PyMOL CGO cylinders between C-alpha atoms (Angstrom):
from pymol import cmd
from pymol.cgo import CYLINDER

trace = [
    CYLINDER, 1.30, -31.67, -14.65, 4.03, -29.10, -13.93, 0.3, 1, 1, 1, 1, 1, 1,
    CYLINDER, 4.03, -29.10, -13.93, 2.45, -26.63, -16.34, 0.3, 1, 1, 1, 1, 1, 1,
    CYLINDER, 2.45, -26.63, -16.34, -0.89, -26.87, -14.57, 0.3, 1, 1, 1, 1, 1, 1,
    CYLINDER, -0.89, -26.87, -14.57, 0.80, -26.33, -11.23, 0.3, 1, 1, 1, 1, 1, 1,
    CYLINDER, 0.80, -26.33, -11.23, 2.60, -23.22, -12.53, 0.3, 1, 1, 1, 1, 1, 1,
    CYLINDER, 2.60, -23.22, -12.53, -0.66, -21.72, -13.77, 0.3, 1, 1, 1, 1, 1, 1,
    CYLINDER, -0.66, -21.72, -13.77, -2.40, -22.60, -10.52, 0.3, 1, 1, 1, 1, 1, 1,
    CYLINDER, -2.40, -22.60, -10.52, 0.30, -20.96, -8.38, 0.3, 1, 1, 1, 1, 1, 1,
    CYLINDER, 0.30, -20.96, -8.38, 0.43, -17.95, -10.69, 0.3, 1, 1, 1, 1, 1, 1,
    CYLINDER, 0.43, -17.95, -10.69, -3.33, -17.53, -10.44, 0.3, 1, 1, 1, 1, 1, 1,
    CYLINDER, -3.33, -17.53, -10.44, -3.28, -17.80, -6.66, 0.3, 1, 1, 1, 1, 1, 1,
    CYLINDER, -3.28, -17.80, -6.66, -0.46, -15.25, -6.43, 0.3, 1, 1, 1, 1, 1, 1,
    CYLINDER, -0.46, -15.25, -6.43, -2.35, -12.88, -8.72, 0.3, 1, 1, 1, 1, 1, 1,
    CYLINDER, -2.35, -12.88, -8.72, -5.54, -13.24, -6.67, 0.3, 1, 1, 1, 1, 1, 1,
    CYLINDER, -5.54, -13.24, -6.67, -3.64, -12.58, -3.44, 0.3, 1, 1, 1, 1, 1, 1,
    CYLINDER, -3.64, -12.58, -3.44, -2.00, -9.49, -4.92, 0.3, 1, 1, 1, 1, 1, 1,
    CYLINDER, -2.00, -9.49, -4.92, -5.34, -8.17, -6.13, 0.3, 1, 1, 1, 1, 1, 1,
    CYLINDER, -5.34, -8.17, -6.13, -6.96, -8.77, -2.73, 0.3, 1, 1, 1, 1, 1, 1,
    CYLINDER, -6.96, -8.77, -2.73, -4.16, -7.04, -0.84, 0.3, 1, 1, 1, 1, 1, 1,
    CYLINDER, -4.16, -7.04, -0.84, -4.01, -4.05, -3.14, 0.3, 1, 1, 1, 1, 1, 1,
    CYLINDER, -4.01, -4.05, -3.14, -7.68, -3.35, -2.48, 0.3, 1, 1, 1, 1, 1, 1,
    CYLINDER, -7.68, -3.35, -2.48, -6.82, -2.71, 1.17, 0.3, 1, 1, 1, 1, 1, 1,
    CYLINDER, -6.82, -2.71, 1.17, -4.44, 0.17, 0.47, 0.3, 1, 1, 1, 1, 1, 1,
    CYLINDER, -4.44, 0.17, 0.47, -5.61, 3.52, 1.80, 0.3, 1, 1, 1, 1, 1, 1,
    CYLINDER, -5.61, 3.52, 1.80, -5.86, 6.46, -0.53, 0.3, 1, 1, 1, 1, 1, 1,
    CYLINDER, -5.86, 6.46, -0.53, -2.95, 8.84, -0.15, 0.3, 1, 1, 1, 1, 1, 1,
    CYLINDER, -2.95, 8.84, -0.15, -4.13, 12.11, 1.35, 0.3, 1, 1, 1, 1, 1, 1,
    CYLINDER, -4.13, 12.11, 1.35, -7.28, 10.78, 2.99, 0.3, 1, 1, 1, 1, 1, 1,
    CYLINDER, -7.28, 10.78, 2.99, -7.95, 11.63, 6.64, 0.3, 1, 1, 1, 1, 1, 1,
    CYLINDER, -7.95, 11.63, 6.64, -7.34, 8.01, 7.66, 0.3, 1, 1, 1, 1, 1, 1,
    CYLINDER, -7.34, 8.01, 7.66, -4.08, 7.85, 5.72, 0.3, 1, 1, 1, 1, 1, 1,
    CYLINDER, -4.08, 7.85, 5.72, -2.87, 11.08, 7.35, 0.3, 1, 1, 1, 1, 1, 1,
    CYLINDER, -2.87, 11.08, 7.35, -3.71, 9.82, 10.85, 0.3, 1, 1, 1, 1, 1, 1,
    CYLINDER, -3.71, 9.82, 10.85, -1.97, 6.48, 10.18, 0.3, 1, 1, 1, 1, 1, 1,
    CYLINDER, -1.97, 6.48, 10.18, 1.13, 8.26, 8.91, 0.3, 1, 1, 1, 1, 1, 1,
    CYLINDER, 1.13, 8.26, 8.91, 1.12, 10.55, 11.94, 0.3, 1, 1, 1, 1, 1, 1,
    CYLINDER, 1.12, 10.55, 11.94, 1.10, 7.48, 14.23, 0.3, 1, 1, 1, 1, 1, 1,
    CYLINDER, 1.10, 7.48, 14.23, 3.81, 5.69, 12.22, 0.3, 1, 1, 1, 1, 1, 1,
    CYLINDER, 3.81, 5.69, 12.22, 7.43, 6.20, 13.34, 0.3, 1, 1, 1, 1, 1, 1,
    CYLINDER, 7.43, 6.20, 13.34, 9.06, 8.89, 11.21, 0.3, 1, 1, 1, 1, 1, 1,
    CYLINDER, 9.06, 8.89, 11.21, 12.13, 6.70, 10.72, 0.3, 1, 1, 1, 1, 1, 1,
    CYLINDER, 12.13, 6.70, 10.72, 9.93, 4.15, 8.92, 0.3, 1, 1, 1, 1, 1, 1,
    CYLINDER, 9.93, 4.15, 8.92, 8.66, 6.64, 6.33, 0.3, 1, 1, 1, 1, 1, 1,
    CYLINDER, 8.66, 6.64, 6.33, 9.91, 6.46, 2.77, 0.3, 1, 1, 1, 1, 1, 1,
    CYLINDER, 9.91, 6.46, 2.77, 10.90, 9.65, 0.98, 0.3, 1, 1, 1, 1, 1, 1,
    CYLINDER, 10.90, 9.65, 0.98, 7.73, 9.49, -1.14, 0.3, 1, 1, 1, 1, 1, 1,
    CYLINDER, 7.73, 9.49, -1.14, 5.56, 9.05, 1.96, 0.3, 1, 1, 1, 1, 1, 1,
    CYLINDER, 5.56, 9.05, 1.96, 7.17, 12.11, 3.58, 0.3, 1, 1, 1, 1, 1, 1,
    CYLINDER, 7.17, 12.11, 3.58, 6.53, 14.23, 0.49, 0.3, 1, 1, 1, 1, 1, 1,
    CYLINDER, 6.53, 14.23, 0.49, 2.94, 13.00, 0.22, 0.3, 1, 1, 1, 1, 1, 1,
    CYLINDER, 2.94, 13.00, 0.22, 2.34, 13.63, 3.94, 0.3, 1, 1, 1, 1, 1, 1,
    CYLINDER, 2.34, 13.63, 3.94, 3.65, 17.19, 3.66, 0.3, 1, 1, 1, 1, 1, 1,
    CYLINDER, 3.65, 17.19, 3.66, 1.64, 17.87, 0.50, 0.3, 1, 1, 1, 1, 1, 1,
    CYLINDER, 1.64, 17.87, 0.50, -1.68, 16.33, 1.58, 0.3, 1, 1, 1, 1, 1, 1,
    CYLINDER, -1.68, 16.33, 1.58, -1.73, 16.53, 5.38, 0.3, 1, 1, 1, 1, 1, 1,
    CYLINDER, -1.73, 16.53, 5.38, 0.22, 19.67, 6.29, 0.3, 1, 1, 1, 1, 1, 1,
    CYLINDER, 0.22, 19.67, 6.29, -0.06, 22.01, 3.29, 0.3, 1, 1, 1, 1, 1, 1,
    CYLINDER, -0.06, 22.01, 3.29, -3.72, 21.35, 2.44, 0.3, 1, 1, 1, 1, 1, 1,
]
cmd.load_cgo(trace, "trace")
């Protein structure tokens, strides 16, 4: 019974991860750039700042 429960929870977690990853915006798209522009600069990661500069400023 515990094995079935582990597989069930693992499957549900995998399905949730797959569903949420489909919602991610493509880096460099117009919508992504506008969302980053509206986001507080203090909340940006280093990778987001580099991607924003590369794709939104230095097109």
